[in-house]
KETI-728792 format. One record per residue: residue number from 1; y, z, x of N, C-alpha, C in turn. Coordinates in steps of 0.2 Angstrom, whole numbers. Layout:
N
    k  n_north   n_up  n_east  ca_north  ca_up  ca_east  c_north   c_up  c_east
  NUM        Y      Z       X         Y      Z        X        Y      Z       X
...
END
This chain:
425
    k  n_north   n_up  n_east  ca_north  ca_up  ca_east  c_north   c_up  c_east
    1       -5      0       5         0      1        0        7      0       5
    2        5      4      10        12      3       14       14     -3      18
    3        9     -7      18        12    -14       22       14    -20      16
    4       12    -18      10        13    -22        4       20    -24       3
    5       23    -29       1        30    -32        1       31    -29      -6
    6       38    -27      -5        39    -23      -14       46    -27     -16
    7       44    -29     -21        48    -33      -23       54    -32     -29
    8       60    -34     -29        64    -32      -33       67    -40     -37
    9       66    -40     -44        66    -47      -48       73    -46     -52
   10       78    -51     -50        84    -52      -55       84    -58     -58
   11       85    -59     -64        84    -65      -67       92    -66     -70
   12       95    -73     -67       100    -75      -72       99    -80     -76
   13       98    -77     -84        94    -78      -88       96    -84     -91
   14      103    -86     -91       107    -91      -95      104    -97     -92
   15      105    -96     -85       102   -101      -81       96   -104     -82
   16       92   -100     -83        84   -101      -82       84   -105     -89
   17       85   -101     -95        83   -104     -101       87   -110    -101
   18       93   -112    -101        96   -117     -103       94   -122     -97
   19       92   -120     -91        90   -126      -86       82   -129     -91
   20       78   -124     -93        71   -126      -96       74   -131    -100
   21       77   -128    -106        78   -133     -112       82   -139    -111
   22       86   -139    -107        89   -147     -105       85   -151    -101
   23       82   -149     -96        78   -154      -90       71   -153     -91
   24       68   -148     -94        61   -147      -96       58   -150    -103
   25       62   -154    -106        59   -157     -111       60   -152    -118
   26       65   -148    -117        66   -143     -123       61   -137    -123
   27       58   -136    -118        53   -131     -118       57   -123    -119
   28       53   -119    -121        56   -112     -120       54   -109    -113
   29       59   -105    -109        57   -102     -103       52    -96    -105
   30       47    -96    -100        41    -91     -101       42    -88     -93
   31       41    -80     -94        41    -76      -87       34    -76     -85
   32       29    -78     -88        22    -76      -86       21    -81     -80
   33       23    -86     -79        19    -90      -72       25    -87     -67
   34       32    -84     -69        36    -81      -63       31    -75     -61
   35       30    -70     -65        25    -64      -64       19    -66     -60
   36       15    -72     -61         9    -72      -58       11    -74     -51
   37       16    -79     -51        18    -82      -42       19    -77     -38
   38       23    -71     -41        26    -65      -36       20    -60     -36
   39       14    -60     -40         9    -56      -39        6    -56     -33
   40        5    -62     -30         1    -65      -24        6    -61     -19
   41       13    -61     -20        18    -61      -14       20    -52     -12
   42       18    -48     -17        19    -41      -17       19    -38     -23
   43       21    -31     -23        20    -27      -29       28    -27     -33
   44       30    -29     -37        36    -30      -41       38    -22     -44
   45       43    -19     -40        44    -12      -43       52    -12     -48
   46       56    -17     -48        59    -18      -54       60    -25     -54
   47       62    -27     -63        63    -34      -64       69    -33     -71
   48       75    -35     -68        80    -37      -74       82    -43     -76
   49       84    -44     -82        86    -50      -83       94    -49     -87
   50       98    -53     -84       104    -52      -87      108    -58     -91
   51      111    -55     -98       113    -62     -101      117    -58    -108
   52      120    -61    -112       122    -59     -120      117    -61    -123
   53      112    -55    -124       106    -57     -128      108    -59    -135
   54      113    -59    -139       115    -62     -144      112    -71    -145
   55      114    -72    -139       111    -79     -137      104    -82    -138
   56      100    -77    -136        93    -76     -134       89    -72    -138
   57       90    -71    -143        86    -67     -149       79    -68    -149
   58       77    -74    -148        69    -74     -148       67    -72    -141
   59       71    -74    -137        68    -72     -129       66    -65    -127
   60       69    -60    -132        68    -53     -131       62    -50    -131
   61       58    -52    -135        52    -51     -136       47    -53    -130
   62       47    -58    -129        43    -61     -121       45    -58    -116
   63       53    -57    -114        54    -53     -109       51    -44    -109
   64       53    -43    -114        50    -35     -115       43    -35    -115
   65       39    -40    -117        32    -39     -116       30    -39    -108
   66       33    -42    -105        32    -42      -98       36    -37     -94
   67       40    -31     -97        43    -26      -94       48    -27     -91
   68       52    -32     -94        58    -34      -90       64    -29     -94
   69       68    -26     -89        73    -23      -92       80    -28     -93
   70       83    -27    -100        87    -32     -102       93    -30    -101
   71       97    -32     -97       104    -30      -95      109    -34    -101
   72      112    -30    -105       116    -33     -110      124    -34    -107
   73      127    -41    -106       132    -41     -104      135    -48    -110
   74      140    -43    -115       142    -48     -119      148    -54    -118
   75      148    -60    -120       151    -65     -118      158    -66    -124
   76      157    -62    -128       161    -65     -135      168    -60    -134
   77      169    -57    -130       175    -53     -129      181    -58    -127
   78      180    -62    -124       186    -66     -121      185    -69    -115
   79      188    -73    -112       188    -76     -107      187    -72     -99
   80      191    -67    -100       189    -61      -93      183    -60     -92
   81      178    -60     -96       171    -59      -96      167    -65     -94
   82      170    -69     -92       165    -76      -92      160    -75     -88
   83      161    -71     -81       158    -71      -75      154    -64     -75
   84      155    -59     -81       152    -53      -81      145    -52     -79
   85      141    -57     -81       134    -55      -80      131    -57     -72
   86      135    -63     -70       135    -65      -62      136    -57     -57
   87      142    -55     -60       146    -50      -55      142    -44     -56
   88      138    -41     -63       135    -36      -64      128    -37     -59
   89      124    -43     -59       119    -43      -54      120    -43     -48
   90      126    -45     -45       127    -45      -38      128    -38     -36
   91      132    -33     -41       132    -26      -39      127    -22     -39
   92      122    -24     -44       116    -19      -44      111    -23     -39
   93      112    -29     -36       108    -31      -30      109    -27     -24
   94      116    -27     -24       119    -25      -17      118    -17     -17
   95      119    -13     -23       117     -6      -23      110     -5     -21
   96      106     -7     -24        99     -8      -23       96     -9     -16
   97      100    -13     -13        99    -15       -5      100     -8       0
   98      106     -5      -3       108      0        2      105      7      -1
   99      104      7      -7       101     13      -10       92     15      -9
  100       89      9     -10        81     10      -10       79      5      -5
  101       78      9       1        76      5        8       69      3       6
  102       64      5       2        57      3        1       57     -4      -1
  103       62     -6      -5        62    -14       -7       63    -18      -2
  104       58    -22      -1        59    -26        5       61    -34       3
  105       60    -36      -3        60    -43       -3       65    -42     -11
  106       70    -46     -11        74    -48      -19       72    -55     -21
  107       69    -55     -26        69    -61      -30       75    -64     -34
  108       78    -68     -33        84    -70      -37       82    -77     -41
  109       82    -76     -47        80    -81      -51       85    -85     -55
  110       88    -90     -52        94    -93      -53       95    -99     -49
  111       99   -103     -51        99   -111      -49      106   -111     -46
  112      110   -106     -48       118   -107      -47      120   -105     -40
  113      123   -109     -36       124   -108      -29      129   -103     -28
  114      134    -99     -33       138    -94      -33      134    -87     -30
  115      128    -88     -31       124    -82      -28      122    -83     -20
  116      125    -90     -18       124    -90      -11      127    -84      -7
  117      131    -82      -7       135    -76       -2      130    -70      -4
  118      128    -69      -9       124    -62      -11      117    -63      -6
  119      115    -69      -7       109    -72       -3      108    -71       4
  120      115    -72       7       117    -72       14      118    -65      16
  121      121    -60      12       122    -54       13      115    -49      13
  122      110    -51       7       104    -48        7      101    -48      14
  123      100    -55      16        98    -58       23      100    -54      29
  124      107    -52      29       110    -50       34      108    -41      33
  125      106    -40      28       104    -32       27       96    -31      29
  126       93    -37      31        87    -37       34       80    -36      27
  127       84    -40      22        80    -42       17       77    -48      15
  128       71    -49      13        68    -55       12       71    -58       6
  129       73    -64       5        75    -67       -1       72    -73      -3
  130       67    -73     -10        64    -78      -13       68    -80     -19
  131       69    -86     -19        74    -89      -25       69    -92     -31
  132       70    -93     -36        67    -97      -41       71   -100     -46
  133       71   -106     -48        75   -110      -52       72   -116     -55
  134       74   -119     -60        73   -125      -63       75   -131     -58
  135       71   -136     -56        72   -140      -51       78   -145     -52
  136       80   -146     -59        83   -152      -59       91   -149     -60
  137       91   -141     -62        97   -138      -63       99   -133     -58
  138       96   -134     -52        97   -129      -46      101   -133     -40
  139      107   -129     -39       110   -133      -34      108   -132     -27
  140      111   -138     -23       106   -140      -16      108   -134     -11
  141      113   -132     -14       116   -126       -8      111   -120      -8
  142      108   -118     -13       104   -112      -14       97   -112     -11
  143       94   -117     -12        87   -116       -7       88   -115       0
  144       92   -118       2        93   -118       10       95   -111      13
  145       98   -108       7       101    -99        9       95    -95      10
  146       90    -97       5        84    -93        4       79    -91       9
  147       74    -86       9        69    -87       14       64    -91      11
  148       63    -91       4        58    -96        1       62    -98      -6
  149       60   -104      -7        64   -106      -15       56   -109     -18
  150       57   -107     -24        51   -110      -29       55   -113     -35
  151       51   -118     -36        54   -123      -42       50   -120     -48
  152       53   -118     -54        49   -115      -59       44   -119     -61
  153       48   -126     -63        43   -132      -65       38   -134     -62
  154       37   -132     -55        30   -132      -51       25   -127     -52
  155       27   -121     -54        22   -116      -56       16   -118     -60
  156       10   -115     -58         4   -114      -62        6   -111     -69
  157        5   -115     -74         5   -113      -81       12   -116     -84
  158       16   -117     -80        23   -120      -83       21   -129     -86
  159       22   -129     -92        20   -136      -95       24   -140     -97
  160       26   -145     -92        32   -150      -93       30   -156     -98
  161       32   -157    -103        32   -162     -107       33   -169    -103
  162       30   -173    -106        30   -180     -103       34   -184    -109
  163       41   -184    -108        45   -186     -114       45   -194    -114
  164       45   -197    -108        47   -203     -107       42   -207    -109
  165       33   -205    -111        30   -210     -113       26   -206    -120
  166       28   -202    -122        26   -198     -127       27   -200    -133
  167       24   -201    -138        27   -204     -145       30   -197    -147
  168       36   -198    -151        39   -192     -153       35   -189    -159
  169       35   -184    -161        33   -181     -168       39   -178    -170
  170       38   -175    -177        44   -173     -179       47   -166    -176
  171       41   -163    -173        44   -156     -172       46   -158    -165
  172       43   -163    -160        45   -165     -154       52   -168    -154
  173       53   -172    -159        60   -175     -160       67   -170    -160
  174       65   -165    -165        69   -161     -166       71   -155    -159
  175       66   -154    -155        68   -151     -149       72   -155    -145
  176       69   -163    -144        73   -166     -139       82   -165    -142
  177       83   -165    -150        89   -167     -151       93   -160    -150
  178       89   -155    -150        92   -148     -148       93   -148    -141
  179       90   -150    -137        90   -149     -131       97   -155    -128
  180       97   -160    -132       103   -164     -128      110   -162    -133
  181      110   -158    -138       115   -155     -141      118   -149    -136
  182      115   -146    -133       116   -140     -127      122   -144    -122
  183      123   -151    -121       128   -153     -117      125   -151    -111
  184      131   -154    -105       129   -151      -99      130   -144     -96
  185      126   -139     -97       128   -133      -95      124   -128     -91
  186      119   -132     -88       115   -129      -84      115   -126     -78
  187      112   -122     -75       116   -117      -70      118   -120     -64
  188      124   -122     -63       125   -123      -57      133   -119     -56
  189      138   -122     -55       144   -119      -54      148   -119     -59
  190      146   -121     -64       151   -121      -71      154   -113     -73
  191      159   -113     -78       160   -105      -79      154   -103     -83
  192      154    -96     -84       150    -93      -87      152    -93     -95
  193      158    -94     -97       161    -95     -103      158   -102    -108
  194      158   -107    -103       157   -113     -105      147   -112    -107
  195      145   -109    -102       138   -108     -102      137   -105    -109
  196      140    -99    -111       138    -96     -116      140    -99    -121
  197      144   -103    -123       146   -107     -128      141   -112    -130
  198      138   -116    -124       133   -120     -124      127   -117    -126
  199      125   -110    -124       120   -107     -127      120   -106    -134
  200      126   -105    -137       126   -102     -144      125   -109    -147
  201      128   -115    -145       127   -121     -150      120   -122    -150
  202      117   -123    -143       109   -124     -142      106   -120    -148
  203      108   -113    -149       102   -108     -153      103   -110    -160
  204      109   -110    -162       111   -112     -169      109   -119    -170
  205      107   -123    -168       104   -129     -170       97   -129    -169
  206       96   -125    -164        87   -124     -164       85   -118    -171
  207       89   -114    -173        87   -110     -177       85   -114    -184
  208       89   -119    -185        87   -124     -191       82   -127    -190
  209       82   -131    -184        76   -136     -182       68   -134    -181
  210       68   -128    -177        64   -127     -174       61   -119    -175
  211       64   -117    -179        62   -108     -181       54   -108    -181
  212       52   -113    -185        45   -113     -187       41   -113    -180
  213       42   -119    -177        38   -119     -171       39   -113    -165
  214       45   -111    -165        46   -104     -160       42    -99    -163
  215       42    -98    -169        38    -94     -172       30    -94    -169
  216       28   -100    -171        21   -100     -170       19    -99    -162
  217       24   -103    -158        23   -101     -151       23    -94    -149
  218       27    -90    -151        29    -83     -149       22    -80    -153
  219       20    -81    -158        13    -77     -160        7    -78    -158
  220        8    -85    -155         2    -87     -150        1    -83    -144
  221        8    -82    -141         8    -78     -134        6    -71    -136
  222        8    -67    -142         7    -62     -144       -1    -61    -144
  223       -4    -64    -147       -12    -65     -149      -13    -64    -142
  224      -12    -69    -137       -15    -68     -130      -13    -62    -127
  225       -7    -60    -128        -6    -54     -123       -9    -48    -125
  226      -11    -47    -134       -15    -43     -136      -22    -43    -135
  227      -25    -48    -134       -32    -49     -135      -34    -43    -129
  228      -41    -40    -132       -43    -36     -127      -47    -36    -121
  229      -46    -34    -116       -48    -37     -108      -56    -34    -107
  230      -59    -30    -112       -65    -27     -111      -68    -26    -119
  231      -76    -23    -117       -78    -22     -123      -87    -21    -120
  232      -90    -17    -125       -98    -16     -124     -101    -22    -123
  233     -102    -26    -117      -107    -32     -117     -112    -31    -111
  234     -118    -34    -112      -121    -33     -106     -118    -36     -99
  235     -123    -35     -94      -119    -38      -87     -119    -45     -87
  236     -123    -48     -88      -123    -55      -86     -119    -59     -94
  237     -120    -57     -98      -117    -59     -103     -108    -59    -103
  238     -107    -53    -101      -100    -52     -100      -98    -56     -94
  239     -101    -56     -89       -97    -60      -83      -98    -69     -84
  240     -102    -70     -90      -103    -77      -90      -97    -81     -94
  241      -95    -87     -92       -89    -89      -98      -90    -88    -105
  242      -84    -88    -107       -86    -88     -116      -87    -93    -118
  243      -89    -93    -125       -92    -99     -129      -86   -105    -129
  244      -87   -110    -129       -84   -115     -129      -79   -116    -136
  245      -72   -114    -135       -69   -114     -140      -67   -121    -144
  246      -65   -119    -152       -64   -125     -155      -59   -129    -153
  247      -58   -134    -154       -52   -140     -152      -46   -137    -155
  248      -39   -136    -151       -34   -134     -154      -31   -140    -159
  249      -27   -137    -163       -25   -142     -169      -20   -149    -165
  250      -20   -152    -167       -17   -160     -164       -8   -158    -164
  251       -6   -154    -168         2   -153     -168        4   -150    -161
  252       -2   -145    -158         0   -142     -153        1   -147    -146
  253       -2   -153    -146        -3   -156     -141        4   -159    -139
  254        9   -161    -143        16   -163     -140       21   -159    -137
  255       18   -152    -139        23   -146     -139       21   -145    -131
  256       15   -144    -130        14   -140     -122       10   -144    -117
  257       10   -151    -119         6   -155     -113        0   -153    -112
  258       -3   -149    -116       -10   -146     -115      -12   -144    -107
  259       -7   -141    -105        -8   -139      -97       -8   -132     -98
  260      -10   -127    -102       -11   -121     -103      -16   -119     -99
  261      -15   -112     -97       -22   -110      -93      -28   -109     -98
  262      -26   -107    -104       -31   -106     -108      -28   -107    -115
  263      -34   -111    -120       -31   -112     -125      -28   -107    -130
  264      -22   -108    -135       -20   -104     -137      -23    -98    -141
  265      -22    -92    -140       -25    -88     -143      -32    -84    -141
  266      -33    -88    -135       -40    -86     -131      -37    -85    -124
  267      -39    -79    -122       -38    -76     -115      -42    -81    -109
  268      -39    -83    -105       -43    -86      -99      -49    -82     -98
  269      -54    -86     -95       -60    -82      -92      -59    -79     -86
  270      -62    -73     -85       -61    -70      -77      -63    -74     -72
  271      -68    -80     -73       -69    -83      -67      -62    -88     -66
  272      -56    -90     -71       -52    -93      -70      -47    -89     -67
  273      -48    -82     -68       -41    -79      -66      -42    -77     -60
  274      -48    -76     -57       -51    -74      -49      -49    -81     -46
  275      -52    -86     -47       -49    -94      -45      -42    -94     -43
  276      -38    -93     -48       -32    -94      -49      -27    -90     -44
  277      -29    -83     -45       -26    -77      -40      -28    -78     -33
  278      -35    -80     -32       -36    -82      -23      -34    -88     -22
  279      -32    -95     -26       -29   -100      -24      -21    -98     -21
  280      -19    -93     -25       -11    -92      -24      -11    -88     -18
  281      -16    -82     -17       -16    -78      -11      -17    -84      -4
  282      -22    -87      -5       -22    -92        1      -17    -95       2
  283      -13    -98      -3        -6   -103       -2       -2    -98       2
  284       -1    -91       0         5    -89        2        5    -83       8
  285       -2    -84      10        -4    -79       16       -7    -83      23
  286       -7    -81      28        -8    -85       34      -15    -83      37
  287      -17    -78      34       -23    -75       36      -29    -76      31
  288      -35    -73      32       -40    -72       27      -39    -67      21
  289      -40    -70      15       -40    -65       10      -47    -60       9
  290      -45    -54       9       -50    -50        8      -51    -48       2
  291      -57    -44      -1       -60    -42       -7      -54    -37     -10
  292      -52    -32      -6       -49    -27       -7      -42    -31     -10
  293      -39    -35      -6       -33    -38       -8      -33    -42     -13
  294      -39    -45     -16       -39    -49      -21      -39    -45     -26
  295      -42    -38     -26       -44    -35      -33      -36    -30     -32
  296      -33    -30     -28       -26    -26      -29      -22    -33     -32
  297      -22    -39     -31       -17    -43      -34      -20    -44     -41
  298      -25    -45     -43       -29    -45      -49      -25    -39     -54
  299      -26    -33     -52       -24    -27      -55      -17    -29     -56
  300      -12    -31     -52        -6    -33      -52       -4    -37     -60
  301       -9    -42     -59        -7    -46      -65      -11    -44     -70
  302      -16    -39     -71       -19    -36      -77      -21    -30     -75
  303      -16    -26     -79       -17    -18      -74      -24    -14     -78
  304      -26    -18     -84       -34    -15      -86      -38    -17     -82
  305      -38    -20     -78       -44    -24      -75      -49    -22     -71
  306      -55    -20     -73       -60    -15      -70      -67    -21     -70
  307      -70    -20     -64       -77    -23      -62      -83    -21     -69
  308      -81    -16     -69       -86    -11      -73      -85    -14     -79
  309      -80    -16     -82       -80    -20      -89      -84    -25     -89
  310      -86    -28     -84       -90    -35      -83      -97    -33     -80
  311      -99    -27     -81      -105    -26      -80     -107    -24     -73
  312     -102    -24     -68      -104    -22      -61     -101    -15     -58
  313     -106    -13     -54      -104     -7      -52      -97     -7     -47
  314      -97    -11     -43       -93    -13      -36      -89    -19     -38
  315      -83    -20     -36       -79    -27      -36      -83    -32     -31
  316      -86    -29     -25       -90    -34      -21      -96    -36     -23
  317     -100    -33     -28      -104    -35      -32     -103    -41     -36
  318      -97    -41     -39       -95    -44      -45      -94    -51     -40
  319      -91    -50     -34       -88    -56      -30      -95    -60     -30
  320     -100    -56     -27      -107    -60      -26     -110    -64     -32
  321     -109    -61     -38      -110    -65      -43     -107    -70     -44
  322     -101    -72     -42       -95    -77      -42      -98    -82     -37
  323     -100    -78     -32      -103    -83      -27     -109    -87     -28
  324     -114    -85     -32      -119    -87      -33     -118    -93     -37
  325     -112    -93     -41      -110    -98      -46     -106   -103     -43
  326     -104   -102     -36      -100   -107      -33      -93   -107     -34
  327      -90   -101     -37       -84    -99      -39      -79    -97     -33
  328      -83    -94     -29       -80    -90      -23      -86    -92     -17
  329      -83    -92     -11       -87    -91       -4      -85    -85      -2
  330      -91    -81       1       -91    -75        5      -90    -75      12
  331      -87    -72      17       -90    -71       22      -88    -64      25
  332      -90    -63      32       -89    -56       35      -81    -55      36
  333      -78    -50      33       -73    -47       33      -70    -43      40
  334      -64    -41      39       -62    -37       45      -65    -31      46
  335      -68    -28      40       -71    -21       39      -76    -22      35
  336      -82    -19      38       -89    -17       34      -87    -15      25
  337      -90    -19      21       -89    -19       15      -83    -21      10
  338      -78    -24      15       -73    -29       12      -73    -36      14
  339      -79    -40      12       -79    -46       14      -73    -51      14
  340      -72    -56      18       -67    -62       16      -69    -66      11
  341      -63    -68       8       -65    -71        1      -61    -78       2
  342      -64    -84      -1       -61    -90        0      -63    -94      -7
  343      -60    -99      -9       -62   -105      -14      -67   -110     -10
  344      -71   -114     -13       -75   -119      -10      -71   -124      -8
  345      -73   -129      -5       -69   -135       -3      -67   -139      -9
  346      -60   -139      -9       -57   -142      -15      -58   -149     -17
  347      -61   -151     -22       -61   -160      -22      -54   -164     -22
  348      -57   -170     -19       -50   -173      -19      -49   -177     -26
  349      -44   -182     -25       -42   -185      -33      -51   -188     -35
  350      -52   -192     -31       -57   -195      -35      -64   -191     -37
  351      -65   -185     -33       -71   -182      -36      -67   -178     -43
  352      -62   -176     -42       -58   -174      -48      -59   -177     -55
  353      -58   -185     -52       -59   -189      -58      -65   -190     -61
  354      -69   -190     -56       -78   -189      -57      -79   -183     -62
  355      -78   -177     -61       -77   -172      -65      -75   -173     -73
  356      -68   -176     -72       -65   -177      -79      -69   -182     -82
  357      -73   -186     -81       -77   -191      -83      -84   -187     -85
  358      -86   -184     -81       -93   -180      -81      -91   -175     -90
  359      -86   -173     -90       -84   -168      -95      -83   -171    -101
  360      -80   -178    -102       -80   -182     -107      -85   -185    -109
  361      -90   -186    -105       -97   -189     -107     -100   -183    -111
  362      -99   -178    -109      -102   -172     -113     -100   -171    -119
  363      -93   -173    -120       -91   -172     -127      -92   -179    -130
  364      -97   -184    -128       -98   -188     -133      -95   -195    -130
  365      -92   -196    -125       -88   -200     -123      -81   -202    -125
  366      -78   -197    -128       -71   -196     -130      -69   -190    -133
  367      -62   -188    -132       -61   -181     -134      -54   -181    -135
  368      -50   -178    -139       -43   -177     -138      -41   -172    -132
  369      -34   -174    -129       -30   -170     -124      -31   -162    -125
  370      -30   -160    -131       -30   -153     -132      -37   -150    -130
  371      -37   -146    -126       -42   -141     -125      -46   -145    -119
  372      -45   -150    -117       -49   -154     -112      -48   -150    -105
  373      -42   -147    -103       -41   -144      -97      -46   -138     -97
  374      -46   -134    -103       -51   -129     -102      -57   -129    -102
  375      -59   -137    -105       -67   -139     -103      -70   -139     -96
  376      -65   -142     -93       -63   -144      -86      -64   -138     -82
  377      -62   -131     -84       -62   -125      -81      -70   -123     -82
  378      -71   -124     -87       -79   -122      -88      -83   -125     -83
  379      -82   -130     -80       -86   -133      -77      -84   -131     -68
  380      -77   -130     -68       -75   -129      -60      -68   -124     -63
  381      -70   -118     -62       -64   -113      -63      -58   -114     -59
  382      -58   -116     -53       -53   -116      -48      -49   -121     -49
  383      -50   -127     -54       -47   -134      -55      -40   -131     -56
  384      -35   -135     -52       -28   -136      -54      -26   -143     -53
  385      -22   -146     -57       -19   -151      -56      -14   -153     -52
  386      -10   -148     -51        -5   -146      -47       -6   -146     -39
  387      -13   -142     -38       -16   -143      -31      -18   -149     -28
  388      -17   -154     -34       -20   -161      -32      -13   -166     -33
  389       -7   -162     -33        -1   -166      -33        2   -169     -40
  390        0   -166     -44         3   -167      -51        5   -162     -54
  391       11   -164     -57        16   -160      -61       13   -157     -68
  392        8   -160     -71         5   -158      -76       -2   -161     -78
  393       -5   -159     -82       -13   -161      -84      -11   -168     -88
  394       -6   -169     -91        -5   -175      -94       -5   -182     -88
  395       -1   -180     -83        -1   -183      -78       -7   -184     -74
  396      -10   -181     -73       -17   -180      -70      -21   -185     -75
  397      -22   -186     -79       -25   -190      -85      -23   -197     -84
  398      -16   -198     -83       -14   -203      -81      -15   -207     -75
  399      -16   -203     -70       -18   -205      -64      -26   -207     -64
  400      -29   -204     -68       -35   -206      -69      -37   -212     -73
  401      -32   -213     -78       -32   -220      -80      -28   -226     -75
  402      -26   -224     -72       -22   -230      -67      -29   -232     -63
  403      -34   -225     -61       -38   -228      -56      -45   -229     -59
  404      -45   -231     -67       -50   -235      -71      -55   -230     -73
  405      -54   -223     -72       -59   -218      -74      -59   -217     -81
  406      -53   -215     -85       -52   -216      -92      -47   -220     -94
  407      -48   -220    -101       -43   -222     -105      -39   -218    -110
  408      -32   -220    -110       -27   -215     -115      -25   -218    -121
  409      -27   -216    -126       -22   -219     -133      -20   -215    -136
  410      -13   -216    -140       -12   -212     -144      -14   -211    -151
  411      -16   -207    -153       -18   -207     -161      -14   -203    -165
  412      -11   -208    -169        -6   -205     -173       -9   -199    -179
  413      -15   -201    -181       -17   -196     -186      -19   -189    -184
  414      -20   -189    -177       -21   -181     -174      -15   -180    -171
  415      -10   -185    -169        -4   -183     -166       -4   -181    -161
  416      -10   -184    -157       -13   -181     -149      -15   -188    -147
  417      -16   -186    -139       -18   -192     -136      -27   -192    -136
  418      -29   -198    -136       -37   -197     -136      -40   -201    -130
  419      -44   -197    -126       -47   -200     -121      -53   -200    -121
  420      -55   -207    -118       -62   -209     -117      -64   -213    -110
  421      -69   -213    -109       -72   -215     -104      -69   -222    -102
  422      -68   -224     -97       -65   -230      -93      -69   -235     -91
  423      -68   -240     -88       -73   -245      -86      -76   -243     -79
  424      -73   -239     -74       -77   -235      -68      -82   -233     -70
  425      -87   -234     -64       -93   -230      -65      -97   -233     -72
END
């Protein structure tokens, strides 16, 4: 514990939320991918988000569920408070840097270059700084000031809709019109007052056009968060993948690009969680990943995690079971009883396309895009299209189509893509 990084997370929420809505196809910002990415980098000791929350009422519940402290900075009191949230965020960060020596890393979630002086000062104080922002709304000046910068839309679990080629549905059209109605207010160096007005305009329009969609999405997220993580099951039955879920409704496909880690309402299997966590640790650390390090990170992501819930006496025994199923590879670690863990050799693009063809063949030669990624992860828990260089699962399927592995066709009746076997093979 003493050698772990301790992270303080600060969110310029207007910048992130408006950036996602304007530049990521009108999607709603979600903190979960950020929490997962930071869990492999260290222990988060505080997380705060700054905004006038009257403009982001639907987002409160999502952030509260992730234990984010909401700092209220009203913007409706006049132009004198246009940068109040920025100033408060800077003051709190500097105060924490001086008063809490145990905080080693500051995570500044914003794309606004106005925070560059703060980043520079924190680094002068011997603090590591990680920046996180939406790619198309991040100033080019900010990433170079940070020790590390992560683009939100490249994180695992962020589903960027492919608006250019997807046929518009009724809900999709309303989201795009809402996004375009927000005007040019994403997080760069524009004044806080103009951004607040744009946020108000965005939400006013969205409340009329997408209230039902937002409610459905939020209810889905709540169900997934509330799903029990343990239960009285037998040892092997508990560790095995969950039964194959029913296909999602077709209306969900245009909204999420079907790049979710698990289908709506169903938690990801533990094999997938272990594989994703291990992939993140391998990418962020220079040395080997030990079993104890992997378990600490899993507990950060899911504090209720215990290998005994899966019918195993020790975590090492659980890893041996996963190794028998080719989910992980074990080798001698730095100390006895703490083996090194790594993922099997990753498939290249061609082998990934072969895996896709195999899954579609098992589905009878054709299947909807909805839920297809989950079927792939039943076969290979560590599958990630982002590791292969694709921004989303739909883009991966289009790459497979270009290679002749599959065919994609829009199904108006299902309001989703139909994926069939291609001519290759």
